[in-house]
C-alpha positions as CSV (number, residue, x, y, z in Angstrom):
1,X,-0.2,0.0,0.3
2,X,2.7,2.1,0.8
3,X,4.2,1.6,-2.1
4,X,1.1,3.2,-4.4
5,X,1.0,6.0,-1.7
6,X,5.4,6.7,-2.4
7,X,3.8,6.5,-6.6
8,X,1.5,9.6,-5.9
9,X,3.7,12.0,-3.5
10,X,6.8,11.4,-5.5
11,X,4.7,12.2,-8.4
12,X,4.8,15.7,-11.2
13,X,1.3,17.4,-10.7
14,X,-0.9,17.7,-12.3
15,X,-1.8,13.8,-12.4
16,X,-4.5,11.8,-11.4
17,X,-3.9,8.3,-9.9
18,X,-7.0,5.1,-10.6
19,X,-7.6,4.2,-7.0
20,X,-10.3,1.3,-8.3
21,X,-14.2,1.4,-8.9
22,X,-14.7,5.4,-8.7
23,X,-12.3,6.2,-6.8
24,X,-9.5,8.7,-8.2
25,X,-6.9,11.0,-7.0
26,X,-5.5,14.2,-8.1
27,X,-2.4,16.4,-7.5
28,X,-1.6,19.3,-8.3
29,X,1.5,21.1,-8.9
30,X,2.2,22.2,-6.0
31,X,1.3,18.8,-4.5
32,X,-1.6,19.4,-3.2
33,X,-4.0,16.0,-2.8
34,X,-7.6,15.8,-4.1
35,X,-9.6,12.6,-3.4
36,X,-12.9,11.7,-5.7
37,X,-15.2,8.6,-4.2
38,X,-12.4,6.7,-2.9
39,X,-13.2,2.8,-2.0
40,X,-10.7,1.6,0.4
41,X,-12.5,-0.5,2.2
42,X,-15.2,-3.9,2.2
43,X,-18.1,-1.3,4.6
44,X,-20.5,-2.1,1.9
45,X,-19.9,-6.1,1.7
46,X,-20.1,-5.8,5.9
47,X,-23.2,-3.9,6.2
48,X,-25.0,-5.3,2.2
49,X,-23.9,-8.6,3.4
50,X,-25.3,-9.8,0.2
51,X,-22.0,-11.7,-2.3
52,X,-22.5,-9.3,-5.0
53,X,-20.6,-6.9,-2.8
54,X,-17.4,-9.0,-2.5
55,X,-13.8,-7.2,-2.6
56,X,-12.7,-7.9,-5.5
57,X,-10.3,-5.8,-6.3
58,X,-7.1,-4.7,-3.7
59,X,-7.1,-2.7,-1.4
60,X,-3.5,-0.4,-2.3
61,X,-4.1,2.4,0.3
62,X,-5.0,3.3,3.6
63,X,-6.0,6.4,5.1
64,X,-2.9,6.7,7.4
65,X,-1.0,6.8,3.8
66,X,-2.1,10.5,1.9
67,X,-3.6,13.2,4.0
68,X,-5.8,14.6,1.9
69,X,-6.3,18.5,1.4
70,X,-10.0,17.9,0.5
71,X,-12.7,14.9,0.1
72,X,-15.1,14.7,-2.6
73,X,-18.2,12.3,-2.0
74,X,-20.6,12.2,-4.9
75,X,-23.4,10.8,-3.1
76,X,-24.2,8.0,0.3
77,X,-23.9,5.3,-1.3
78,X,-21.3,3.2,0.4
79,X,-18.4,2.3,-2.3
80,X,-18.4,6.4,-2.8
81,X,-18.7,7.5,0.7
82,X,-17.0,5.1,2.7
83,X,-18.8,5.2,6.1
84,X,-15.3,3.5,6.9
85,X,-12.6,5.9,5.5
86,X,-14.2,9.0,5.4
87,X,-14.2,10.0,8.5
88,X,-10.5,8.9,9.0
89,X,-10.1,10.5,6.4
90,X,-11.5,13.9,7.9
91,X,-9.7,13.8,11.1
92,X,-6.6,13.7,9.5
93,X,-7.4,17.2,8.4
94,X,-9.2,17.0,5.0
95,X,-12.2,19.0,4.0
96,X,-15.0,17.0,3.0
97,X,-17.1,18.2,-0.7
98,X,-20.8,15.5,-0.2
99,X,-24.3,16.2,-1.4
100,X,-26.5,17.3,0.2
101,X,-27.9,14.2,0.8
102,X,-25.7,12.5,2.3
103,X,-26.4,14.1,5.7
104,X,-28.0,11.3,7.2
105,X,-23.5,9.3,7.1
106,X,-22.2,12.4,8.9
107,X,-24.3,11.6,11.7
108,X,-24.2,7.7,11.5
109,X,-20.6,8.6,11.4
110,X,-20.8,11.0,14.1
111,X,-18.1,13.0,11.8
112,X,-20.4,16.7,13.1
113,X,-17.3,16.9,15.4
114,X,-16.0,17.9,12.0
115,X,-18.9,20.6,10.7
116,X,-16.2,23.0,10.3
117,X,-14.8,20.7,8.1
118,X,-17.7,19.8,5.9
119,X,-19.7,21.7,3.6
120,X,-23.3,19.8,1.8
121,X,-23.2,21.2,-1.9
122,X,-25.5,21.0,-4.9
123,X,-25.9,21.2,-8.4
124,X,-24.2,24.7,-9.3
125,X,-22.5,25.3,-6.5
126,X,-18.1,26.4,-7.0
127,X,-16.0,26.4,-4.6
128,X,-12.3,26.3,-4.4
129,X,-10.6,24.8,-2.6
130,X,-6.8,24.3,-2.7
131,X,-5.5,24.3,-5.3
132,X,-8.9,23.5,-6.6
133,X,-11.7,25.2,-8.1
134,X,-14.4,22.6,-8.2
135,X,-17.9,23.0,-10.2
136,X,-20.4,20.7,-9.0
137,X,-23.3,19.9,-12.1
138,X,-26.2,17.7,-12.1
139,X,-26.1,14.0,-12.7
140,X,-29.5,11.5,-12.7
141,X,-28.7,8.0,-9.9
142,X,-32.7,7.0,-9.9
143,X,-34.9,9.3,-7.0
144,X,-32.9,7.0,-4.2
145,X,-30.1,9.7,-4.8
146,X,-31.7,13.0,-5.6
147,X,-29.2,14.5,-4.8
148,X,-26.2,13.1,-6.4
149,X,-23.5,15.1,-8.6
150,X,-20.8,15.5,-10.5
151,X,-18.0,17.2,-10.4
152,X,-15.7,18.6,-12.6
153,X,-12.5,19.3,-11.4
154,X,-10.3,22.5,-12.3
155,X,-6.9,21.9,-11.8
156,X,-3.6,24.0,-13.1
157,X,-5.7,24.5,-16.0
158,X,-7.0,21.8,-16.7
159,X,-10.4,20.3,-16.6
160,X,-11.3,16.9,-15.1
161,X,-14.9,15.8,-15.2
162,X,-15.9,12.9,-13.1
163,X,-19.4,12.1,-14.3
164,X,-20.9,11.0,-10.9
165,X,-23.4,7.5,-10.4
166,X,-25.2,8.7,-13.6
167,X,-27.3,7.9,-16.6
168,X,-27.3,9.5,-19.9
169,X,-28.7,12.9,-19.9
170,X,-27.9,14.2,-22.8
171,X,-30.5,16.9,-22.1
172,X,-28.4,18.4,-19.4
173,X,-25.1,18.6,-21.7
174,X,-25.2,22.4,-21.6
175,X,-24.7,22.1,-17.5
176,X,-21.1,20.3,-18.4
177,X,-18.0,23.1,-19.1
178,X,-16.6,22.1,-22.6
179,X,-13.1,21.8,-23.3
180,X,-12.4,19.3,-21.0
181,X,-9.7,17.2,-20.6
182,X,-10.4,13.9,-18.8
183,X,-14.3,12.6,-18.5
184,X,-14.2,10.0,-16.0
185,X,-17.6,7.7,-17.0
186,X,-19.4,4.6,-15.4
187,X,-19.8,2.0,-17.7
188,X,-21.3,-0.7,-15.2
189,X,-25.2,-0.5,-16.9
190,X,-25.8,-0.8,-13.6
191,X,-27.8,0.6,-11.2
192,X,-28.9,3.1,-13.5
193,X,-26.0,4.3,-14.2
194,X,-24.5,4.3,-17.8
195,X,-23.3,1.6,-20.3
196,X,-20.3,1.4,-22.6
197,X,-22.3,2.8,-25.4
198,X,-23.7,5.3,-23.3
199,X,-20.4,6.7,-22.3
200,X,-18.9,6.8,-25.7
201,X,-22.4,8.8,-26.5
202,X,-21.5,10.7,-24.3
203,X,-17.9,11.4,-25.3
204,X,-19.2,12.2,-28.7
205,X,-21.4,15.0,-26.8
206,X,-18.7,16.0,-25.3
207,X,-15.7,15.9,-26.7
208,X,-12.7,15.2,-24.1
209,X,-9.0,15.0,-24.7
210,X,-9.5,11.4,-23.2
211,X,-12.1,9.2,-21.7
212,X,-11.7,7.0,-18.9
213,X,-13.9,4.4,-17.6
214,X,-14.8,3.5,-14.2
215,X,-17.0,1.8,-11.6
216,X,-16.2,-2.2,-13.2
217,X,-13.9,-4.5,-11.6
218,X,-14.7,-3.8,-7.5
219,X,-17.9,-5.9,-7.4
220,X,-19.6,-9.5,-9.0
221,X,-23.2,-7.9,-9.0
222,X,-22.1,-4.1,-11.0
223,X,-20.5,-5.0,-13.8
224,X,-19.5,-3.1,-16.4
225,X,-17.9,-5.1,-20.0
226,X,-14.5,-3.2,-20.6
227,X,-14.1,-4.7,-24.2
228,X,-17.3,-3.4,-25.4
229,X,-16.2,0.0,-24.0
230,X,-12.4,-0.2,-25.8
231,X,-14.1,-1.8,-29.5
232,X,-16.3,1.3,-29.1
233,X,-14.5,4.1,-28.6
234,X,-11.6,2.1,-30.8
235,X,-14.6,2.4,-33.9
236,X,-16.4,6.0,-33.3
237,X,-12.1,7.0,-33.1
238,X,-12.5,8.7,-29.6
239,X,-9.2,8.9,-27.6
240,X,-9.7,7.0,-23.9
241,X,-7.3,5.3,-22.0
242,X,-8.4,2.7,-20.1
243,X,-6.5,2.9,-16.0
244,X,-5.2,-0.1,-13.7
245,X,-5.5,0.3,-10.3
246,X,-2.7,2.6,-9.4
247,X,-1.7,3.8,-12.4
248,X,-1.2,7.2,-12.5
249,X,-1.5,9.7,-15.4
250,X,0.2,13.2,-15.3
251,X,-1.8,15.8,-17.5
């Protein structure tokens, strides 16, 4: 685990690192660290209690390995708001930005003690934290998470758009900034998320420099067809990057 942390700490920014599932780390040129939807534990299987949520990707990071300046949780599902990890990362001094429907988890984990470090966000909110400018945008993850958000992270002149868990909503394209360097989009096609075909359509509409697929490989029940993503994106001649867990990419 310390090997991955060392890779992050020694990398030049701006860079992005894949942690697995929908989790990514962004490092600025100034060395500041931002985390999006990190899933570091095995809390989903433990609390949901069924075989489809068994963790299949290795844990490559402990909460004590890196101290984050900013943490983002796009919605309260436990693979995006890891209740075993988020309290410890905030306890290490990070500022947490989470969708407003995460409030129940904040109370459940007794994180109200850190209320000065916690900001609830809605689509349309903008904030600058550390080296990062954050623009929260709409996503559609169904009626159970109506306040889920995506986020555009601006850092060192680059724009990274983490879609969050969402179905395809081309009618909301105008709500998303253009001139995107990276789009990170789910491809699992389950639980209301886009599949590989949807993500390709989304990429055609947004024209990012690179599209990175996420939300595959962690749970058997979540699915995600990387071969289909590779084939569709290649056929459409759309630029993409499939990242290994633990891989970094300099922007």
